[in-house]
MARPAMAR-921207 format. One record per residue (C-alpha): x, y, z. Coordinates in steps of 0.05 Angstrom, whole numbers, plus 5000, padded with zeros to 4 digits. Layout:
<pts>
XYZ
...
</pts>
This chain:
<pts>
295486456046
296185706066
303185686099
303584936091
301384756021
300084066001
305483705961
304183135914
309782675900
307882235843
311381585826
310781245757
312480555780
315080095727
321279775761
320079385826
327579295833
328780025857
321880245875
322280125950
327880615959
324281165918
317881055958
321281066025
324881726008
318382035986
314381856049
320582056091
320782736071
321183246131
314883606108
307983626143
303283536084
304983006034
300582675981
304382085954
301281745892
304081115860
301780955791
303180235781
304780045709
308679405726
303078915721
305978495777
304778485850
311678715875
309679435875
303179345912
307178935966
312279465973
306780005981
303279576034
309679496070
310680246076
303180376093
304079986156
308880506187
306381086148
307481766183
301282176203
303282726155
302882286090
297382036051
299181456004
295081215946
296680625898
293480665832
294280075783
293780165709
288679695676
293779545624
301179715614
301180435587
308880555583
312481115618
309881755584
302781565594
303781335665
306882025678
300782345651
296481905696
300682085756
299282825743
291882705737
291582395806
295682915842
291983395891
297383825917
298784555900
305884335883
307683725848
313983265842
314882685790
319282205824
321981635778
322580975812
330280915802
331581605836
330881795911
330582425954
334082696017
329082856073
329983636067
328583625991
321283805995
321484326052
327084716018
323984695951
316984875976
320185476009
323085715944
316385715906
312385995964
316986575972
317586705898
311086665857
314986845794
319286235799
316385645759
321485115775
324984985842
330884525837
337384355876
343984015868
343783265856
348082665856
348182165797
348281425811
350280795770
345880195760
347779935828
345780585863
352980775879
354381515875
358281745811
363182325807
360083005786
359883165713
357483705670
350283595683
350683665760
356584135769
354784735811
356285335767
354285845813
355485845888
349585965936
342085915928
340686225859
335086505817
336586455740
332686875689
328286405650
328486805584
336086785585
336386035597
331785925539
336386315493
342085855518
338485215510
337885345437
345485275431
347684875492
342184385515
345684235580
340684055632
343984295694
337084385728
336183635737
331183115718
323783125738
325682775803
329883355824
324883915814
318584185845
313284535803
306284825809
301184285795
296584735754
302384895707
304584165698
297483935690
296184415632
303184245595
304283505609
299083185563
301883535501
308883305521
307382565539
301182305502
300782755439
302582515369
309782745378
311382605451
317982755484
321882205517
329282345521
328183095527
321383075565
324383415627
328083965590
322084115542
317584155604
322684675634
322685055569
315285145570
315385335644
321185815637
316986195585
312786445642
317886485699
324986335729
328385745762
331085755833
336485295852
338185065921
345484985930
345084325969
345283625947
338083385958
336682835907
340082245870
338382125799
340581515755
345981725709
343581255653
336281195667
333480495654
326580795634
330381055569
333580405553
327380115517
327780685464
329880315402
334580855374
335781335430
340581775392
335681875333
330382035381
334782515417
336382895354
329082925331
326683175397
332283675400
330583965334
323484025357
325684375420
330084855378
324285005335
319785145393
325185605426
326685975362
319186115350
317686345421
315287045440
317987465497
324587715519
331187425494
338187445523
342188015498
347987525486
346786785479
350286425533
349987035579
344786895635
342587365688
342287105758
341587335830
341187035898
334686755923
334787195985
329087675979
333788235995
337688145930
334288475874
339788665827
341288185769
348188005750
350187695683
354387075681
357286745618
354186095632
355385845562
362986025569
362785645634
360185065602
365485095553
371085155607
367684575647
367784155582
375084315573
377184135645
372483635672
376583045645
381883265695
377382955747
377382195756
370981835731
367282375693
366881925630
365181305666
358180985665
359180565730
362880565794
367179995777
369780355718
370780985762
374980565809
379080265752
380680925728
382381185799
387180635807
390880805742
391981505771
395681205834
402181255798
408281715799
409482165739
416382095703
418682705742
416782415807
420181775790
426582135773
426182485843
425581815882
432981685893
433882385925
427682255967
429881595992
436881886006
433782356057
430581806096
433181676168
433280936152
432180486093
428379856114
430179166086
423278806073
421878076063
415077896033
412677216062
407876866010
403376306040
401575865980
396075396014
393075175945
398775085898
394275265841
399075665798
397076345827
403776445861
407076705797
402677325796
404877495868
412177405850
411277805782
408178395826
414378365874
419178365817
415779015790
416679405856
420180095856
422879865923
426179195917
424778645969
430878426004
428877705994
422377335984
420176746028
415076265997
411775746037
408375275989
404074635996
406574415927
413974315946
417473785988
424574075991
427274756005
429775105943
433175785927
432476155861
435076835860
432977185920
427076735930
427276195982
421775675975
419675226035
414774666042
408774936078
407074596146
399974526168
401974926229
404675506188
404976006245
409575576286
413575466221
414276196211
416176326283
422275876271
424176126203
423476876216
428076816278
433476436239
433376906179
437177536185
439078126142
431978416142
428178926184
420878776168
416678256136
409778296105
404677726098
401477546031
397776986001
399176685934
395277045882
395677705915
398678255875
402078845904
401479515871
408079755841
409980245896
407179825955
413979645987
416580355970
410780676015
411580146068
419080306070
417481046074
412680966131
417880556167
422981096160
418081646183
414881306243
419381076294
414080796341
410980366287
411879636298
405979356252
402479626193
396179486151
393579816087
387679876042
386179305989
381379145934
378878525901
382578215842
377577965789
378877695722
376178325686
379378855734
379279065807
373179145850
370679295918
376079755948
376579676025
378480376053
379980256125
380380726185
386780836224
387780366281
380880286314
381179886379
373779746388
372779596318
378579086319
375578776381
369078696341
372278376279
378978366245
377578946199
385079046186
384878446138
390577966127
395478426089
400078576147
407178776161
411178706223
417778916249
422478356260
424878646326
417878696354
415978006325
421877676362
421278086426
413677906433
414977156418
412077146349
405376866328
400776446370
401075756344
393775536350
389976146317
392276026246
389176596204
388577036265
395176916293
398077586264
391877946294
393277666362
400477956354
397378626339
393278616402
399778416443
403478996412
397779486430
397879206501
405279306510
406879906468
400180256457
395880386396
401080806364
405180186349
399980016296
400180436231
395380456173
397380656104
391480966069
393180745999
390780115964
397179705967
394479015952
390078735900
387378105939
385777475900
381677235961
376977815973
376378116043
369177856056
371177156033
377177156083
372477396138
368276796123
373576296132
372275836190
378675986229
376876726222
369476676235
369876166292
376476396321
375077116327
371777106395
376876646426
382777096400
379477736427
377677376492
385377246502
387077966494
381678196543
383977676591
391177916587
388278576607
384578276667
378078536640
371478216662
367678106600
362477646564
363077586488
356877366449
355677406373
353178046342
348678106283
352977566247
357277006276
363777356257
362377986298
363777996370
358978366418
363078486484
359478576547
363978946596
362278786669
363579266725
362079256799
356679696829
351580136797
353880866795
348681416791
347581716720
345182426715
340782456650
340883216630
335183436582
335684136556
328784346542
327684686472
320584926479
316884346447
312384066502
309883436464
316783206450
319383346519
313482936548
314682356502
321982356516
321082356593
315881846591
319981336550
325981486592
322481346658
318280736635
322980376588
329680436618
332179796653
337780116691
334880446750
340380866781
339181496745
336582186757
333482666707
334983416705
330683826657
334084486646
329385036624
330885736603
326386286630
323986496561
320785836542
313185816523
308185876581
305485166568
312484886579
313685286641
307185086671
308384346656
315484376684
313084716748
308084156759
313383626744
318383966794
313083886850
311983146839
318782926812
322082816878
329482556876
328582216807
326982836771
328883566779
327684206740
333684666736
332185416719
336585766668
336986476646
333286706585
336986626516
341486076543
344185656485
344184906489
351184856515
349585336571
343584926588
347184266593
352984566632
348184866681
345084186688
351783846699
353484306754
347084096789
347983366773
349482876831
351282286785
358181986774
356381996700
353082506657
348482326599
346282896553
339782726518
335783116468
328583246483
327182966415
329782286432
325181716452
327781086487
326380436447
330579886482
330679776557
338379596558
340480236524
343380556586
346779926612
350479886544
352880596545
355080566618
358779916607
363180256557
363580926593
366280566656
372380316617
378480656640
380680816568
373881106547
371881826553
365681916514
359981416491
354881556435
348781166413
345080976349
339381446334
334081276284
328281616251
321381346264
321980916203
328080586231
332980916182
339281196209
339481906239
346181836279
351281326274
357581706292
360582366266
366082456215
370383056219
370283496158
364283166127
360083676088
363384226128
366284196202
362983526216
357383106190
353482476207
354781846172
349881356141
343981836146
337881556114
340780826110
334980326123
334079976191
337579346173
343279616133
350379346150
353979986130
360580046096
365579516128
359779286176
360179986210
353180036228
353279356263
359579426306
362079776367
367680236344
371480896358
369681526324
373082196336
366082476360
359082296372
352482706381
350683026446
343482836428
345182206468
352282246501
354981946562
361482176597
364282136666
362282766706
369582866733
372282856661
366583346636
368683816692
376183716678
374583906606
370584526629
364284246599
361384436531
363685076494
358685616501
361486106452
361586036376
362385286378
355785226413
351885296349
353184586324
360084346346
360284376421
359583596424
365183496375
369583976409
368383646476
369982946445
376383226411
378783496476
377482846512
381382526453
387083016466
387682716540
388282046511
381081786518
377181376463
370681596439
366080986432
359680896387
355380306399
349480036355
346879646415
344080276448
338680536400
333781086409
328981426363
329782156348
324782606314
327783106266
324983786277
322584216218
326584866220
324085506191
329085916153
332786346203
337886846181
340586906250
341386186261
345186176192
349886716215
350986316282
352485676242
357285996196
361086316256
360985636287
364285336226
369585876227
371185726299
371584996287
376285076228
380585546269
380985066330
381284386296
382884446223
388383916220
383883436256
377883596211
381883436148
384682776174
379582396217
382981776236
376281416239
375181576166
380081476106
383182006061
380581636000
373281746024
369382366004
368382936051
363983306002
357982845992
354782226021
359281886076
363681296058
363481425983
369981475944
373882105940
375482055867
379382705860
383882915806
387782525755
394082875769
398083005832
397882355871
401782485935
402381845977
408082026018
407882256090
411082896074
413783346016
421083285993
420583915948
417084545950
409884385938
405284845898
397684785890
396085155824
388985405812
388885615739
382785995712
382385495651
386485045605
386885595553
392786025537
392386425601
392485845646
397385445607
402785955599
402286275669
401185685709
400484975683
406784985640
411285325690
409284825743
410384225696
417384505678
419084595748
416883875766
421083625704
427183995728
426483705800
425484415831
418284335858
412183865861
405484085847
397983965838
393484305788
386084405805
381284745757
376084785810
375585105878
378284635929
375384705999
379784896059
379284196081
381883926014
387484436016
389484206087
389583476067
394983626015
398884176057
401784605999
407485076013
404685555962
397785675929
397386035863
390586385853
389686575778
384187015757
380286975822
377187665820
369787545830
366587575897
365786825910
373086645892
375587215931
371886975992
375486295979
382286685983
379986986048
378386306078
385286056058
388786656090
384786526153
385785766158
392085586120
399285716126
400485666053
404186246017
398986595975
400286815903
395587225864
397087115790
394587665739
395987705665
391188255644
389388955667
381788835682
379989525708
379889805637
377989295585
376989515510
369589585491
369989055436
373488535479
368287975491
370287875566
368388565585
360988435590
361887885642
366388305689
362888465752
360989185764
364789175829
371088895793
375589425824
373589275895
373688515887
380288525851
383488985901
380988535957
383487885926
390388185909
390588455982
388787796014
395087475979
402287526003
404887705932
402387895864
405687605805
404687945736
407087845668
409888535648
412989145680
407089555653
401889125689
406289175751
406189935750
398689955737
397189515799
402489835840
397390145887
394189485906
400289135934
407289255957
410088595936
409588555859
414188065820
414488085743
415687405710
414987445632
411486935592
415886375565
414785785516
415785055533
421784805489
418684135471
412884465435
416385105408
423884985398
423784555336
418284875294
419084935219
415385325168
415985435094
416986095060
414286344998
409485744999
403586124966
402786434894
403187094931
406487294999
402686985056
401087505110
396987395168
395087365243
394186785294
391586815366
385786765412
378386965404
377987615441
381588085392
375988365352
377889075365
385088955350
383488625283
378489145261
384489635265
387189345201
380689255164
382589745110
389289455106
386488795092
381989065038
387789465007
392288845002
387088334981
389888294912
397188314934
397887794986
394487155012
391187355077
391386805130
388086825198
388086295254
383386275315
378686855297
376887315239
371687855242
366187795193
368188435160
374788155137
372387485116
370987665040
378287865033
381687275070
384886705030
384886205089
381486235155
383285685206
378785585267
382285525335
385284865353
386684545421
392584855456
396984265447
396084285371
396685045369
404685085359
404484625299
398484965271
401485635278
407785375242
403485075187
400985755167
407485855128
407086605136
411987055103
409887615149
405787605214
402088195240
400788365312
395988975315
393589235381
389189795401
392690375435
389590235503
392290125574
389489435572
393789255515
399589645543
399589175601
399188545559
405288055550
409387985486
406587285478
404487385406
411387595387
414386995423
409786515384
411186835317
418586845332
418786125350
415985985280
421086435247
416086925221
418487635211
413488115249
410188805241
406689015305
403689605339
408490025378
405289865445
408889795512
407689045511
411788965447
417689405464
424689165478
430288885438
425888445391
427988515314
420988715290
417989275255
413489735295
407790175274
407290805317
400291085301
396190465278
394390875218
392390495154
398090875116
403390675165
401089925167
401389915091
407890255088
410889745140
407889155105
410289345035
417389475060
417488745082
414288505018
419388904976
425388485003
422887825029
429987565039
431388115087
424488025121
426287295129
432887445162
428987865216
424787265227
430886835238
433487365285
427187365325
427086605329
434086635358
432087155410
426086755432
430086115439
435386425476
431386855528
424186625531
424385875535
423285475601
430285275622
435485425672
435486135700
428186245673
425485655717
429185925779
425586585766
418786245769
420385875832
423286485867
416886875849
412386325878
416086195943
416886646007
423187086006
</pts>
């Protein structure tokens, strides 16, 4: 078999605007045999020009063909033409507004090669807006199953009949066999009834008739959320409906195997060793996702601007949090008095907006100082002092701020800026919490007429970035004491006077004097880029930084960087120390030769030696070549022998021991030197006394970014930023263009003083050696007070190596991640070079949109903080977790965050909960998540259980989806937690063998929904008798089938929520399920004269709670119920002992014979429920006690 099959990536090119990105991602695939075909339907010349620009630097593994349609054919016909021109064994149709990650093709090829019976290979994918900005995940791209997964094709077809949710992805996201596509695509694209909206899903349906789908659990592609290619359809909704009906007709008429239950889908891991199918309720998961997805920010937005606006709206306190603010503030060690200083240069009327925002603050300003160009005399109105603005306003401020008293801090604003409502509160809190803080900056956005745009999420204080350009912006706050002590503002730097003071504070007090609040506190009328473009900023930046460096007596030369604003600082040092370049041979001779040749021929700095460290088990050709090099290398080049099976860290450490230089430079053999001055640049930074480690810019052969610094916690323990960005990209906040501090850089090209390397005991050779040793080294250097510097001015090329799947390497990598979390978790969750509002889960420097609820901006929690992980938003999640937490917050007893997903250990560490409540986490994946929390988090762990899952009645619809190993996984999940909380004594008894700390907290009702319900009695022509509840009670209701039939002429039967088909002919009213928030009113509106609560005699029902009785009682309904353990107690209800038809009829007729007496029982039940089973007082304390450590 051909182990490297040819892959055709065909691009129907209609839109020149985005085409180049798609094409570059296609030719940039990390795969050795690519056939890229562009079918040009644009009729212009832009597509051709873009193709030719790429062809100039085309990798050797790619053939590129440009086919121009003789006339415009439209999308469908162009797709058909693309398929005709493809030559590969496998094919991908890549639309011109989408793009691929480099590993997309090799990983999907591997799926198809190893699984001949898989017809479609796919992956997770991002969705983008029209400006190519990554959007929050939604239903279509939510990962429903963790891990690389195969889904049974026939089961998916059954599901698509009912739920046409294309979670597989568009054509850009999949790889298929060309022969299959060539056979099917003409009928779908150029027939009399072509598919447009559902082209991808209909093609998948055809393919799934003959095989399965395999999905790689990695984000490997980006697709347009609202494809422009569909915008030309005149009536897309009508077309969608027509095509959907055609697809359903096809699916309903197909031959072959069908799912046993629609919505149930068999799946298994893609690992060849996994052969056993498991069924998952994928349709039900879609329902839960649809119900909970709107708890996430942005899932209903079409563009990033709308996402951001929604995100901003969620940055507010709940009424309960506002109620607790006085108590929180009272606990602060000091309460700062803050004066906002507003500079009004223009006098254009925008001042009032700033004053209005100050008037709306939750923390009142002590006073407001306005310096305005529109006034000629001082004036005082309320607490606002207005002064004429001098041309030399820094000098004016120096005088005024010294003279004013009665304040501790001041902040600088411009007329038109608007502070968010809690800005001064958060500044006051940071002042109270950080004794060393003398100045502060924050995040901001741009204030537009139609909303807020372009958020600026800054890193914590970053010395080298500030020396490059004033990234902190102009929204700044200073301590009055520090301001006066350090002689205020420089009077000749205008806009940069405050930044000069920041440098002086750092020089005298250290970088900890400067604090960053990672919240958007200011909506700036003058946008950050506009301010950077002001002449006093652009032209004055170099002079301001030069003064700072002169005060430090540093010998430097400052030249403009890529743009005039940016400083490139050349640090000059005496002498030329020897640098030992350590290259660990990895067995790839050609790469090693290229690396060495470029190093020796292109490096301008001459004082270096090269040590090639080679393990004894390298290929013979490498050993022979190294032996020859050792003989001719002399003092410049040495070969160091290492034991067989040495890992990379061990090789580097051995080289370091043999090194003679004052500095070590670790260099990957896959790197090629591009620029002669690269080593001079790195050494200039490495010799600075405050710098410990220096890293370089690494780029792919096409110039795109491979390494530009590492961010802790990004996509795991650590991740590279800006990967794949084109050569000339500026990066977020110019971060691809400036020297700056990161927490870590890659050892592929890393410089460190040898003495420091030795002091730190070199690279970790244990578990951390498999992908984290360089980060660990940098973090240890940081602990010693050293900076890690990344410079864009030292650029090398690195060739990414194709890695064959290796199970041992995967095990090593996972162990490395665990070791990294164990050692560095607090750092990984809070990288000071990043920002908490930036995502750790996807592409770097994209917004972390997060949840709508649970904003926690303070530096610490004032109340017990609970992270609740409910199983859903239904009754179980609501009564056992969501509502109790809401009531505890309302009562001021706790604060909380509700998350319906599975937060990563890093997300958990970011919010530092005191307690985590895991509800219904009893399958293998979620239980593994609990194990991870136990290993890495100090939070108290609660397992919350409401049902006895080890013996579920046969007719309960949830039974089929319980894992066959439910006993083992449930026992493991419960055992991993510190406490088990259940709803009944019966359930506690049944689970007693699984935990020694079990607490019973009965279900309760929220008063605002259930206390004031009213219902009518005798509202029907006959007595109204009925049942209300959830959808999993088929067996319970069939118990009373004969009762319903027997009384059909005597009563009006009323059902809510579900009603088995066998009962429908005898039912007077059937009401379908309603949303939970409407359920109490709906239940009361049934106007029942008698409510029934039948339960099968079964341990599952014995362990259930009395919730049905509570709901009936809150409505004042008298009740007849099965005499099961769950319904026993002091309730005034009528119990049926045997569940026989005779006994049920006897009990019901007893109530019907005296409806007044029956009504009194309903009133008594209502009184008992309101007294003992509502959330208030002691009941809330019971919940809190159950969730907190003893």
